[in-house]
LUMNUKOL-545548 format. One record per residue (C-alpha): chain; x, y, z; residue number from 1. Coordinates in Angstrom, 2 decimals, always signed. Layout:
// residues N
<rec><unit>A</unit><X>X</X><Y>Y</Y><Z>Z</Z><pos>NUM</pos></rec>
...
***
This chain:
// residues 242
<rec><unit>A</unit><X>+92.62</X><Y>+68.87</Y><Z>+117.01</Z><pos>1</pos></rec>
<rec><unit>A</unit><X>+92.27</X><Y>+67.85</Y><Z>+120.76</Z><pos>2</pos></rec>
<rec><unit>A</unit><X>+90.15</X><Y>+69.38</Y><Z>+123.05</Z><pos>3</pos></rec>
<rec><unit>A</unit><X>+93.04</X><Y>+71.05</Y><Z>+124.63</Z><pos>4</pos></rec>
<rec><unit>A</unit><X>+94.43</X><Y>+72.34</Y><Z>+121.25</Z><pos>5</pos></rec>
<rec><unit>A</unit><X>+94.83</X><Y>+76.31</Y><Z>+120.86</Z><pos>6</pos></rec>
<rec><unit>A</unit><X>+95.34</X><Y>+78.51</Y><Z>+118.10</Z><pos>7</pos></rec>
<rec><unit>A</unit><X>+95.96</X><Y>+81.25</Y><Z>+119.49</Z><pos>8</pos></rec>
<rec><unit>A</unit><X>+97.53</X><Y>+82.43</Y><Z>+122.65</Z><pos>9</pos></rec>
<rec><unit>A</unit><X>+95.70</X><Y>+85.69</Y><Z>+123.93</Z><pos>10</pos></rec>
<rec><unit>A</unit><X>+96.86</X><Y>+88.75</Y><Z>+125.70</Z><pos>11</pos></rec>
<rec><unit>A</unit><X>+94.16</X><Y>+90.14</Y><Z>+127.78</Z><pos>12</pos></rec>
<rec><unit>A</unit><X>+93.91</X><Y>+93.94</Y><Z>+128.70</Z><pos>13</pos></rec>
<rec><unit>A</unit><X>+92.84</X><Y>+96.13</Y><Z>+131.69</Z><pos>14</pos></rec>
<rec><unit>A</unit><X>+89.31</X><Y>+95.98</Y><Z>+132.31</Z><pos>15</pos></rec>
<rec><unit>A</unit><X>+88.60</X><Y>+93.24</Y><Z>+129.27</Z><pos>16</pos></rec>
<rec><unit>A</unit><X>+85.67</X><Y>+91.22</Y><Z>+130.11</Z><pos>17</pos></rec>
<rec><unit>A</unit><X>+87.08</X><Y>+87.50</Y><Z>+129.75</Z><pos>18</pos></rec>
<rec><unit>A</unit><X>+84.51</X><Y>+84.60</Y><Z>+128.15</Z><pos>19</pos></rec>
<rec><unit>A</unit><X>+83.94</X><Y>+81.49</Y><Z>+130.12</Z><pos>20</pos></rec>
<rec><unit>A</unit><X>+85.92</X><Y>+79.56</Y><Z>+126.57</Z><pos>21</pos></rec>
<rec><unit>A</unit><X>+89.02</X><Y>+82.04</Y><Z>+127.74</Z><pos>22</pos></rec>
<rec><unit>A</unit><X>+88.98</X><Y>+81.26</Y><Z>+131.11</Z><pos>23</pos></rec>
<rec><unit>A</unit><X>+88.53</X><Y>+77.67</Y><Z>+130.53</Z><pos>24</pos></rec>
<rec><unit>A</unit><X>+91.27</X><Y>+77.77</Y><Z>+128.14</Z><pos>25</pos></rec>
<rec><unit>A</unit><X>+93.34</X><Y>+78.78</Y><Z>+130.32</Z><pos>26</pos></rec>
<rec><unit>A</unit><X>+92.77</X><Y>+76.68</Y><Z>+133.32</Z><pos>27</pos></rec>
<rec><unit>A</unit><X>+92.79</X><Y>+73.48</Y><Z>+131.20</Z><pos>28</pos></rec>
<rec><unit>A</unit><X>+96.79</X><Y>+73.54</Y><Z>+130.34</Z><pos>29</pos></rec>
<rec><unit>A</unit><X>+99.44</X><Y>+75.76</Y><Z>+131.74</Z><pos>30</pos></rec>
<rec><unit>A</unit><X>+101.22</X><Y>+74.95</Y><Z>+128.88</Z><pos>31</pos></rec>
<rec><unit>A</unit><X>+99.43</X><Y>+75.66</Y><Z>+125.04</Z><pos>32</pos></rec>
<rec><unit>A</unit><X>+98.55</X><Y>+72.77</Y><Z>+122.71</Z><pos>33</pos></rec>
<rec><unit>A</unit><X>+98.98</X><Y>+73.16</Y><Z>+119.52</Z><pos>34</pos></rec>
<rec><unit>A</unit><X>+97.54</X><Y>+70.71</Y><Z>+116.45</Z><pos>35</pos></rec>
<rec><unit>A</unit><X>+101.18</X><Y>+71.13</Y><Z>+114.46</Z><pos>36</pos></rec>
<rec><unit>A</unit><X>+104.04</X><Y>+73.44</Y><Z>+114.36</Z><pos>37</pos></rec>
<rec><unit>A</unit><X>+102.33</X><Y>+75.92</Y><Z>+111.45</Z><pos>38</pos></rec>
<rec><unit>A</unit><X>+99.26</X><Y>+76.61</Y><Z>+114.10</Z><pos>39</pos></rec>
<rec><unit>A</unit><X>+102.08</X><Y>+77.11</Y><Z>+116.97</Z><pos>40</pos></rec>
<rec><unit>A</unit><X>+103.49</X><Y>+79.84</Y><Z>+114.82</Z><pos>41</pos></rec>
<rec><unit>A</unit><X>+99.96</X><Y>+81.64</Y><Z>+114.00</Z><pos>42</pos></rec>
<rec><unit>A</unit><X>+99.38</X><Y>+81.50</Y><Z>+117.99</Z><pos>43</pos></rec>
<rec><unit>A</unit><X>+101.92</X><Y>+84.45</Y><Z>+118.40</Z><pos>44</pos></rec>
<rec><unit>A</unit><X>+101.99</X><Y>+87.85</Y><Z>+118.31</Z><pos>45</pos></rec>
<rec><unit>A</unit><X>+99.24</X><Y>+88.27</Y><Z>+115.93</Z><pos>46</pos></rec>
<rec><unit>A</unit><X>+96.48</X><Y>+90.97</Y><Z>+117.33</Z><pos>47</pos></rec>
<rec><unit>A</unit><X>+95.24</X><Y>+90.19</Y><Z>+120.77</Z><pos>48</pos></rec>
<rec><unit>A</unit><X>+97.99</X><Y>+87.57</Y><Z>+121.09</Z><pos>49</pos></rec>
<rec><unit>A</unit><X>+101.24</X><Y>+86.92</Y><Z>+123.19</Z><pos>50</pos></rec>
<rec><unit>A</unit><X>+104.53</X><Y>+88.22</Y><Z>+122.06</Z><pos>51</pos></rec>
<rec><unit>A</unit><X>+106.57</X><Y>+85.24</Y><Z>+121.42</Z><pos>52</pos></rec>
<rec><unit>A</unit><X>+109.45</X><Y>+85.32</Y><Z>+123.81</Z><pos>53</pos></rec>
<rec><unit>A</unit><X>+112.39</X><Y>+83.37</Y><Z>+125.49</Z><pos>54</pos></rec>
<rec><unit>A</unit><X>+111.33</X><Y>+80.70</Y><Z>+127.60</Z><pos>55</pos></rec>
<rec><unit>A</unit><X>+107.69</X><Y>+80.11</Y><Z>+126.42</Z><pos>56</pos></rec>
<rec><unit>A</unit><X>+106.47</X><Y>+76.60</Y><Z>+126.23</Z><pos>57</pos></rec>
<rec><unit>A</unit><X>+104.39</X><Y>+74.83</Y><Z>+124.11</Z><pos>58</pos></rec>
<rec><unit>A</unit><X>+102.67</X><Y>+71.08</Y><Z>+122.80</Z><pos>59</pos></rec>
<rec><unit>A</unit><X>+102.41</X><Y>+69.54</Y><Z>+119.61</Z><pos>60</pos></rec>
<rec><unit>A</unit><X>+99.83</X><Y>+66.97</Y><Z>+118.98</Z><pos>61</pos></rec>
<rec><unit>A</unit><X>+101.18</X><Y>+65.54</Y><Z>+115.61</Z><pos>62</pos></rec>
<rec><unit>A</unit><X>+104.83</X><Y>+64.89</Y><Z>+116.81</Z><pos>63</pos></rec>
<rec><unit>A</unit><X>+104.16</X><Y>+64.73</Y><Z>+120.79</Z><pos>64</pos></rec>
<rec><unit>A</unit><X>+106.54</X><Y>+66.74</Y><Z>+121.72</Z><pos>65</pos></rec>
<rec><unit>A</unit><X>+107.53</X><Y>+69.75</Y><Z>+124.37</Z><pos>66</pos></rec>
<rec><unit>A</unit><X>+109.14</X><Y>+72.90</Y><Z>+122.71</Z><pos>67</pos></rec>
<rec><unit>A</unit><X>+111.05</X><Y>+75.74</Y><Z>+123.75</Z><pos>68</pos></rec>
<rec><unit>A</unit><X>+111.50</X><Y>+78.86</Y><Z>+122.94</Z><pos>69</pos></rec>
<rec><unit>A</unit><X>+115.33</X><Y>+79.90</Y><Z>+123.33</Z><pos>70</pos></rec>
<rec><unit>A</unit><X>+114.73</X><Y>+83.74</Y><Z>+122.08</Z><pos>71</pos></rec>
<rec><unit>A</unit><X>+115.58</X><Y>+82.42</Y><Z>+117.92</Z><pos>72</pos></rec>
<rec><unit>A</unit><X>+113.82</X><Y>+78.96</Y><Z>+117.22</Z><pos>73</pos></rec>
<rec><unit>A</unit><X>+112.08</X><Y>+76.42</Y><Z>+118.88</Z><pos>74</pos></rec>
<rec><unit>A</unit><X>+113.73</X><Y>+73.53</Y><Z>+120.55</Z><pos>75</pos></rec>
<rec><unit>A</unit><X>+112.19</X><Y>+69.97</Y><Z>+121.41</Z><pos>76</pos></rec>
<rec><unit>A</unit><X>+112.36</X><Y>+68.86</Y><Z>+125.12</Z><pos>77</pos></rec>
<rec><unit>A</unit><X>+110.25</X><Y>+65.87</Y><Z>+125.18</Z><pos>78</pos></rec>
<rec><unit>A</unit><X>+110.67</X><Y>+62.01</Y><Z>+123.49</Z><pos>79</pos></rec>
<rec><unit>A</unit><X>+109.82</X><Y>+62.27</Y><Z>+119.57</Z><pos>80</pos></rec>
<rec><unit>A</unit><X>+109.28</X><Y>+59.15</Y><Z>+117.64</Z><pos>81</pos></rec>
<rec><unit>A</unit><X>+111.32</X><Y>+55.94</Y><Z>+117.72</Z><pos>82</pos></rec>
<rec><unit>A</unit><X>+114.09</X><Y>+56.50</Y><Z>+120.28</Z><pos>83</pos></rec>
<rec><unit>A</unit><X>+117.27</X><Y>+57.66</Y><Z>+118.60</Z><pos>84</pos></rec>
<rec><unit>A</unit><X>+115.22</X><Y>+57.62</Y><Z>+114.70</Z><pos>85</pos></rec>
<rec><unit>A</unit><X>+112.69</X><Y>+60.08</Y><Z>+113.42</Z><pos>86</pos></rec>
<rec><unit>A</unit><X>+110.70</X><Y>+58.97</Y><Z>+110.38</Z><pos>87</pos></rec>
<rec><unit>A</unit><X>+111.23</X><Y>+61.56</Y><Z>+107.54</Z><pos>88</pos></rec>
<rec><unit>A</unit><X>+109.22</X><Y>+59.95</Y><Z>+104.95</Z><pos>89</pos></rec>
<rec><unit>A</unit><X>+107.14</X><Y>+57.50</Y><Z>+103.26</Z><pos>90</pos></rec>
<rec><unit>A</unit><X>+106.84</X><Y>+56.70</Y><Z>+99.67</Z><pos>91</pos></rec>
<rec><unit>A</unit><X>+104.54</X><Y>+54.60</Y><Z>+97.99</Z><pos>92</pos></rec>
<rec><unit>A</unit><X>+105.76</X><Y>+52.15</Y><Z>+95.16</Z><pos>93</pos></rec>
<rec><unit>A</unit><X>+103.78</X><Y>+52.11</Y><Z>+92.12</Z><pos>94</pos></rec>
<rec><unit>A</unit><X>+102.65</X><Y>+48.98</Y><Z>+90.14</Z><pos>95</pos></rec>
<rec><unit>A</unit><X>+105.34</X><Y>+47.73</Y><Z>+87.50</Z><pos>96</pos></rec>
<rec><unit>A</unit><X>+107.93</X><Y>+50.40</Y><Z>+87.98</Z><pos>97</pos></rec>
<rec><unit>A</unit><X>+111.24</X><Y>+50.86</Y><Z>+87.17</Z><pos>98</pos></rec>
<rec><unit>A</unit><X>+112.75</X><Y>+52.83</Y><Z>+89.53</Z><pos>99</pos></rec>
<rec><unit>A</unit><X>+111.39</X><Y>+54.88</Y><Z>+92.56</Z><pos>100</pos></rec>
<rec><unit>A</unit><X>+113.05</X><Y>+58.44</Y><Z>+93.31</Z><pos>101</pos></rec>
<rec><unit>A</unit><X>+112.66</X><Y>+59.80</Y><Z>+96.90</Z><pos>102</pos></rec>
<rec><unit>A</unit><X>+113.12</X><Y>+63.95</Y><Z>+96.95</Z><pos>103</pos></rec>
<rec><unit>A</unit><X>+113.69</X><Y>+65.88</Y><Z>+99.95</Z><pos>104</pos></rec>
<rec><unit>A</unit><X>+115.24</X><Y>+62.69</Y><Z>+101.67</Z><pos>105</pos></rec>
<rec><unit>A</unit><X>+118.72</X><Y>+64.73</Y><Z>+103.35</Z><pos>106</pos></rec>
<rec><unit>A</unit><X>+119.00</X><Y>+67.63</Y><Z>+105.03</Z><pos>107</pos></rec>
<rec><unit>A</unit><X>+120.95</X><Y>+69.37</Y><Z>+107.38</Z><pos>108</pos></rec>
<rec><unit>A</unit><X>+118.37</X><Y>+68.36</Y><Z>+110.55</Z><pos>109</pos></rec>
<rec><unit>A</unit><X>+120.06</X><Y>+65.29</Y><Z>+110.18</Z><pos>110</pos></rec>
<rec><unit>A</unit><X>+124.04</X><Y>+63.88</Y><Z>+109.62</Z><pos>111</pos></rec>
<rec><unit>A</unit><X>+122.79</X><Y>+60.31</Y><Z>+109.01</Z><pos>112</pos></rec>
<rec><unit>A</unit><X>+120.21</X><Y>+58.06</Y><Z>+107.74</Z><pos>113</pos></rec>
<rec><unit>A</unit><X>+118.28</X><Y>+54.79</Y><Z>+107.19</Z><pos>114</pos></rec>
<rec><unit>A</unit><X>+116.66</X><Y>+53.55</Y><Z>+104.08</Z><pos>115</pos></rec>
<rec><unit>A</unit><X>+114.29</X><Y>+50.76</Y><Z>+104.39</Z><pos>116</pos></rec>
<rec><unit>A</unit><X>+112.09</X><Y>+49.10</Y><Z>+101.66</Z><pos>117</pos></rec>
<rec><unit>A</unit><X>+109.43</X><Y>+46.69</Y><Z>+102.23</Z><pos>118</pos></rec>
<rec><unit>A</unit><X>+106.09</X><Y>+45.17</Y><Z>+101.73</Z><pos>119</pos></rec>
<rec><unit>A</unit><X>+106.66</X><Y>+44.78</Y><Z>+97.62</Z><pos>120</pos></rec>
<rec><unit>A</unit><X>+107.58</X><Y>+42.63</Y><Z>+94.96</Z><pos>121</pos></rec>
<rec><unit>A</unit><X>+109.33</X><Y>+42.35</Y><Z>+91.75</Z><pos>122</pos></rec>
<rec><unit>A</unit><X>+108.71</X><Y>+40.68</Y><Z>+88.17</Z><pos>123</pos></rec>
<rec><unit>A</unit><X>+111.75</X><Y>+38.73</Y><Z>+88.58</Z><pos>124</pos></rec>
<rec><unit>A</unit><X>+114.74</X><Y>+38.08</Y><Z>+90.95</Z><pos>125</pos></rec>
<rec><unit>A</unit><X>+117.00</X><Y>+41.41</Y><Z>+91.40</Z><pos>126</pos></rec>
<rec><unit>A</unit><X>+119.20</X><Y>+43.08</Y><Z>+93.21</Z><pos>127</pos></rec>
<rec><unit>A</unit><X>+118.03</X><Y>+46.73</Y><Z>+94.31</Z><pos>128</pos></rec>
<rec><unit>A</unit><X>+120.17</X><Y>+49.15</Y><Z>+93.25</Z><pos>129</pos></rec>
<rec><unit>A</unit><X>+120.69</X><Y>+52.66</Y><Z>+94.97</Z><pos>130</pos></rec>
<rec><unit>A</unit><X>+121.81</X><Y>+55.93</Y><Z>+93.21</Z><pos>131</pos></rec>
<rec><unit>A</unit><X>+121.86</X><Y>+59.29</Y><Z>+95.06</Z><pos>132</pos></rec>
<rec><unit>A</unit><X>+121.12</X><Y>+62.42</Y><Z>+93.23</Z><pos>133</pos></rec>
<rec><unit>A</unit><X>+121.82</X><Y>+62.34</Y><Z>+89.44</Z><pos>134</pos></rec>
<rec><unit>A</unit><X>+125.42</X><Y>+60.85</Y><Z>+90.07</Z><pos>135</pos></rec>
<rec><unit>A</unit><X>+126.25</X><Y>+57.26</Y><Z>+87.90</Z><pos>136</pos></rec>
<rec><unit>A</unit><X>+129.95</X><Y>+57.29</Y><Z>+89.05</Z><pos>137</pos></rec>
<rec><unit>A</unit><X>+132.23</X><Y>+57.00</Y><Z>+91.86</Z><pos>138</pos></rec>
<rec><unit>A</unit><X>+130.43</X><Y>+53.84</Y><Z>+93.96</Z><pos>139</pos></rec>
<rec><unit>A</unit><X>+132.65</X><Y>+51.77</Y><Z>+96.32</Z><pos>140</pos></rec>
<rec><unit>A</unit><X>+131.46</X><Y>+48.48</Y><Z>+98.15</Z><pos>141</pos></rec>
<rec><unit>A</unit><X>+132.28</X><Y>+45.43</Y><Z>+98.88</Z><pos>142</pos></rec>
<rec><unit>A</unit><X>+129.55</X><Y>+42.57</Y><Z>+99.59</Z><pos>143</pos></rec>
<rec><unit>A</unit><X>+130.72</X><Y>+40.06</Y><Z>+101.85</Z><pos>144</pos></rec>
<rec><unit>A</unit><X>+128.12</X><Y>+36.52</Y><Z>+100.85</Z><pos>145</pos></rec>
<rec><unit>A</unit><X>+128.22</X><Y>+33.55</Y><Z>+103.24</Z><pos>146</pos></rec>
<rec><unit>A</unit><X>+126.39</X><Y>+30.52</Y><Z>+101.34</Z><pos>147</pos></rec>
<rec><unit>A</unit><X>+123.69</X><Y>+29.30</Y><Z>+103.78</Z><pos>148</pos></rec>
<rec><unit>A</unit><X>+124.15</X><Y>+25.39</Y><Z>+102.59</Z><pos>149</pos></rec>
<rec><unit>A</unit><X>+128.04</X><Y>+25.36</Y><Z>+103.32</Z><pos>150</pos></rec>
<rec><unit>A</unit><X>+129.04</X><Y>+28.05</Y><Z>+105.22</Z><pos>151</pos></rec>
<rec><unit>A</unit><X>+131.60</X><Y>+29.44</Y><Z>+102.31</Z><pos>152</pos></rec>
<rec><unit>A</unit><X>+132.35</X><Y>+33.20</Y><Z>+102.48</Z><pos>153</pos></rec>
<rec><unit>A</unit><X>+132.62</X><Y>+35.27</Y><Z>+98.90</Z><pos>154</pos></rec>
<rec><unit>A</unit><X>+133.09</X><Y>+38.84</Y><Z>+98.31</Z><pos>155</pos></rec>
<rec><unit>A</unit><X>+131.68</X><Y>+40.76</Y><Z>+95.82</Z><pos>156</pos></rec>
<rec><unit>A</unit><X>+133.03</X><Y>+44.65</Y><Z>+94.90</Z><pos>157</pos></rec>
<rec><unit>A</unit><X>+131.79</X><Y>+47.70</Y><Z>+93.36</Z><pos>158</pos></rec>
<rec><unit>A</unit><X>+134.65</X><Y>+49.62</Y><Z>+91.88</Z><pos>159</pos></rec>
<rec><unit>A</unit><X>+133.50</X><Y>+52.97</Y><Z>+90.65</Z><pos>160</pos></rec>
<rec><unit>A</unit><X>+130.43</X><Y>+51.86</Y><Z>+89.67</Z><pos>161</pos></rec>
<rec><unit>A</unit><X>+127.00</X><Y>+53.75</Y><Z>+88.39</Z><pos>162</pos></rec>
<rec><unit>A</unit><X>+125.12</X><Y>+52.92</Y><Z>+91.30</Z><pos>163</pos></rec>
<rec><unit>A</unit><X>+125.20</X><Y>+50.62</Y><Z>+94.83</Z><pos>164</pos></rec>
<rec><unit>A</unit><X>+124.20</X><Y>+47.23</Y><Z>+93.06</Z><pos>165</pos></rec>
<rec><unit>A</unit><X>+123.58</X><Y>+45.17</Y><Z>+96.29</Z><pos>166</pos></rec>
<rec><unit>A</unit><X>+121.35</X><Y>+47.79</Y><Z>+98.37</Z><pos>167</pos></rec>
<rec><unit>A</unit><X>+118.63</X><Y>+45.18</Y><Z>+98.96</Z><pos>168</pos></rec>
<rec><unit>A</unit><X>+116.86</X><Y>+42.73</Y><Z>+97.17</Z><pos>169</pos></rec>
<rec><unit>A</unit><X>+113.65</X><Y>+41.57</Y><Z>+95.49</Z><pos>170</pos></rec>
<rec><unit>A</unit><X>+111.68</X><Y>+38.82</Y><Z>+93.93</Z><pos>171</pos></rec>
<rec><unit>A</unit><X>+108.41</X><Y>+37.73</Y><Z>+93.41</Z><pos>172</pos></rec>
<rec><unit>A</unit><X>+107.66</X><Y>+37.09</Y><Z>+97.18</Z><pos>173</pos></rec>
<rec><unit>A</unit><X>+109.02</X><Y>+39.90</Y><Z>+98.69</Z><pos>174</pos></rec>
<rec><unit>A</unit><X>+111.51</X><Y>+42.88</Y><Z>+98.95</Z><pos>175</pos></rec>
<rec><unit>A</unit><X>+113.68</X><Y>+43.94</Y><Z>+101.40</Z><pos>176</pos></rec>
<rec><unit>A</unit><X>+116.44</X><Y>+46.66</Y><Z>+102.03</Z><pos>177</pos></rec>
<rec><unit>A</unit><X>+117.71</X><Y>+48.30</Y><Z>+105.17</Z><pos>178</pos></rec>
<rec><unit>A</unit><X>+120.78</X><Y>+50.56</Y><Z>+104.52</Z><pos>179</pos></rec>
<rec><unit>A</unit><X>+122.69</X><Y>+52.97</Y><Z>+106.78</Z><pos>180</pos></rec>
<rec><unit>A</unit><X>+123.84</X><Y>+56.39</Y><Z>+105.18</Z><pos>181</pos></rec>
<rec><unit>A</unit><X>+126.29</X><Y>+58.49</Y><Z>+107.00</Z><pos>182</pos></rec>
<rec><unit>A</unit><X>+126.51</X><Y>+62.21</Y><Z>+105.52</Z><pos>183</pos></rec>
<rec><unit>A</unit><X>+124.46</X><Y>+62.06</Y><Z>+102.24</Z><pos>184</pos></rec>
<rec><unit>A</unit><X>+124.07</X><Y>+66.13</Y><Z>+103.26</Z><pos>185</pos></rec>
<rec><unit>A</unit><X>+127.40</X><Y>+67.03</Y><Z>+103.68</Z><pos>186</pos></rec>
<rec><unit>A</unit><X>+129.59</X><Y>+67.95</Y><Z>+101.49</Z><pos>187</pos></rec>
<rec><unit>A</unit><X>+131.91</X><Y>+64.94</Y><Z>+102.31</Z><pos>188</pos></rec>
<rec><unit>A</unit><X>+132.21</X><Y>+61.61</Y><Z>+100.95</Z><pos>189</pos></rec>
<rec><unit>A</unit><X>+128.82</X><Y>+59.38</Y><Z>+101.75</Z><pos>190</pos></rec>
<rec><unit>A</unit><X>+129.02</X><Y>+56.10</Y><Z>+103.68</Z><pos>191</pos></rec>
<rec><unit>A</unit><X>+127.55</X><Y>+53.21</Y><Z>+102.88</Z><pos>192</pos></rec>
<rec><unit>A</unit><X>+126.48</X><Y>+49.96</Y><Z>+105.12</Z><pos>193</pos></rec>
<rec><unit>A</unit><X>+124.38</X><Y>+47.28</Y><Z>+105.93</Z><pos>194</pos></rec>
<rec><unit>A</unit><X>+122.94</X><Y>+44.02</Y><Z>+104.91</Z><pos>195</pos></rec>
<rec><unit>A</unit><X>+122.08</X><Y>+41.88</Y><Z>+101.69</Z><pos>196</pos></rec>
<rec><unit>A</unit><X>+120.27</X><Y>+38.57</Y><Z>+101.03</Z><pos>197</pos></rec>
<rec><unit>A</unit><X>+120.56</X><Y>+37.58</Y><Z>+96.99</Z><pos>198</pos></rec>
<rec><unit>A</unit><X>+117.27</X><Y>+36.48</Y><Z>+95.90</Z><pos>199</pos></rec>
<rec><unit>A</unit><X>+118.37</X><Y>+34.88</Y><Z>+92.88</Z><pos>200</pos></rec>
<rec><unit>A</unit><X>+119.51</X><Y>+31.84</Y><Z>+94.53</Z><pos>201</pos></rec>
<rec><unit>A</unit><X>+118.05</X><Y>+32.18</Y><Z>+97.49</Z><pos>202</pos></rec>
<rec><unit>A</unit><X>+121.11</X><Y>+30.85</Y><Z>+99.27</Z><pos>203</pos></rec>
<rec><unit>A</unit><X>+123.72</X><Y>+33.43</Y><Z>+100.66</Z><pos>204</pos></rec>
<rec><unit>A</unit><X>+123.74</X><Y>+36.61</Y><Z>+102.12</Z><pos>205</pos></rec>
<rec><unit>A</unit><X>+125.68</X><Y>+39.43</Y><Z>+104.22</Z><pos>206</pos></rec>
<rec><unit>A</unit><X>+126.96</X><Y>+42.35</Y><Z>+105.40</Z><pos>207</pos></rec>
<rec><unit>A</unit><X>+128.28</X><Y>+45.25</Y><Z>+103.04</Z><pos>208</pos></rec>
<rec><unit>A</unit><X>+130.02</X><Y>+48.47</Y><Z>+103.20</Z><pos>209</pos></rec>
<rec><unit>A</unit><X>+131.22</X><Y>+51.57</Y><Z>+100.91</Z><pos>210</pos></rec>
<rec><unit>A</unit><X>+131.46</X><Y>+55.27</Y><Z>+100.23</Z><pos>211</pos></rec>
<rec><unit>A</unit><X>+130.67</X><Y>+57.48</Y><Z>+97.57</Z><pos>212</pos></rec>
<rec><unit>A</unit><X>+133.75</X><Y>+59.09</Y><Z>+96.19</Z><pos>213</pos></rec>
<rec><unit>A</unit><X>+132.76</X><Y>+62.74</Y><Z>+96.04</Z><pos>214</pos></rec>
<rec><unit>A</unit><X>+131.78</X><Y>+65.82</Y><Z>+98.01</Z><pos>215</pos></rec>
<rec><unit>A</unit><X>+128.49</X><Y>+66.63</Y><Z>+96.64</Z><pos>216</pos></rec>
<rec><unit>A</unit><X>+125.64</X><Y>+67.52</Y><Z>+99.06</Z><pos>217</pos></rec>
<rec><unit>A</unit><X>+122.84</X><Y>+64.91</Y><Z>+98.52</Z><pos>218</pos></rec>
<rec><unit>A</unit><X>+119.10</X><Y>+65.54</Y><Z>+99.27</Z><pos>219</pos></rec>
<rec><unit>A</unit><X>+117.08</X><Y>+62.93</Y><Z>+96.94</Z><pos>220</pos></rec>
<rec><unit>A</unit><X>+117.94</X><Y>+59.28</Y><Z>+96.14</Z><pos>221</pos></rec>
<rec><unit>A</unit><X>+116.46</X><Y>+56.17</Y><Z>+93.54</Z><pos>222</pos></rec>
<rec><unit>A</unit><X>+116.17</X><Y>+52.83</Y><Z>+94.19</Z><pos>223</pos></rec>
<rec><unit>A</unit><X>+115.67</X><Y>+50.69</Y><Z>+91.11</Z><pos>224</pos></rec>
<rec><unit>A</unit><X>+115.85</X><Y>+46.67</Y><Z>+90.78</Z><pos>225</pos></rec>
<rec><unit>A</unit><X>+118.52</X><Y>+45.28</Y><Z>+88.34</Z><pos>226</pos></rec>
<rec><unit>A</unit><X>+116.03</X><Y>+43.57</Y><Z>+85.96</Z><pos>227</pos></rec>
<rec><unit>A</unit><X>+112.67</X><Y>+44.16</Y><Z>+85.85</Z><pos>228</pos></rec>
<rec><unit>A</unit><X>+110.18</X><Y>+46.03</Y><Z>+87.46</Z><pos>229</pos></rec>
<rec><unit>A</unit><X>+108.80</X><Y>+46.58</Y><Z>+91.28</Z><pos>230</pos></rec>
<rec><unit>A</unit><X>+105.34</X><Y>+46.56</Y><Z>+92.49</Z><pos>231</pos></rec>
<rec><unit>A</unit><X>+103.64</X><Y>+47.90</Y><Z>+96.08</Z><pos>232</pos></rec>
<rec><unit>A</unit><X>+105.50</X><Y>+48.17</Y><Z>+99.64</Z><pos>233</pos></rec>
<rec><unit>A</unit><X>+107.09</X><Y>+51.42</Y><Z>+101.07</Z><pos>234</pos></rec>
<rec><unit>A</unit><X>+110.71</X><Y>+52.98</Y><Z>+101.25</Z><pos>235</pos></rec>
<rec><unit>A</unit><X>+110.86</X><Y>+54.64</Y><Z>+104.39</Z><pos>236</pos></rec>
<rec><unit>A</unit><X>+113.47</X><Y>+56.96</Y><Z>+104.98</Z><pos>237</pos></rec>
<rec><unit>A</unit><X>+114.70</X><Y>+57.72</Y><Z>+108.87</Z><pos>238</pos></rec>
<rec><unit>A</unit><X>+116.87</X><Y>+60.25</Y><Z>+110.20</Z><pos>239</pos></rec>
<rec><unit>A</unit><X>+119.47</X><Y>+59.44</Y><Z>+113.47</Z><pos>240</pos></rec>
<rec><unit>A</unit><X>+118.89</X><Y>+62.14</Y><Z>+115.80</Z><pos>241</pos></rec>
<rec><unit>A</unit><X>+122.00</X><Y>+64.25</Y><Z>+116.15</Z><pos>242</pos></rec>
***
């Protein structure tokens, strides 16, 4: 917690004697500074504290944002994280695991998401499969592959499969997945697209796109290798700001 951070926004009464700390805190910043949203919420409405009202401003240290209260909820008016993207979660992959589930990844806060898997390895050359929730049917996608040495193109498809079968790639030297999901928390088809590189032969890669043919609202997903196990690295989930 920084030098300007507060834990309360006081209201003074007639004839009250103010301490030097109270006067200094008021003079240091015209906008209350809180460590996080929990400290912000606790800073108003208690004994001796200001009643929260429309037009109130604050600054949150953990998110580096300025917020205002609109009479019903807090809204952000300052910059927040990477432009256009907000880091939601980082999941560390264990040692020799056959799958990694990320819970509470999707919510109503964002419509669209980016999922990245980096920094790990696998026990064998493998594709990275992607499954939403507990759904094991209805995945469709087209993968356009280009042979690096010849430039020859070929196509592979997912036709009502148990997961998206080429969301990323991994081998004993590295791991890579960079997928966008459109609307996974909405009660609509989830749209899936990104880029792919084949680790088994090291010879081809290309873009892909598809969808999940249901109207389920998802909060979680699972990444698993097509063969072998995964070790190390992280799975990062970002939300595209609405």
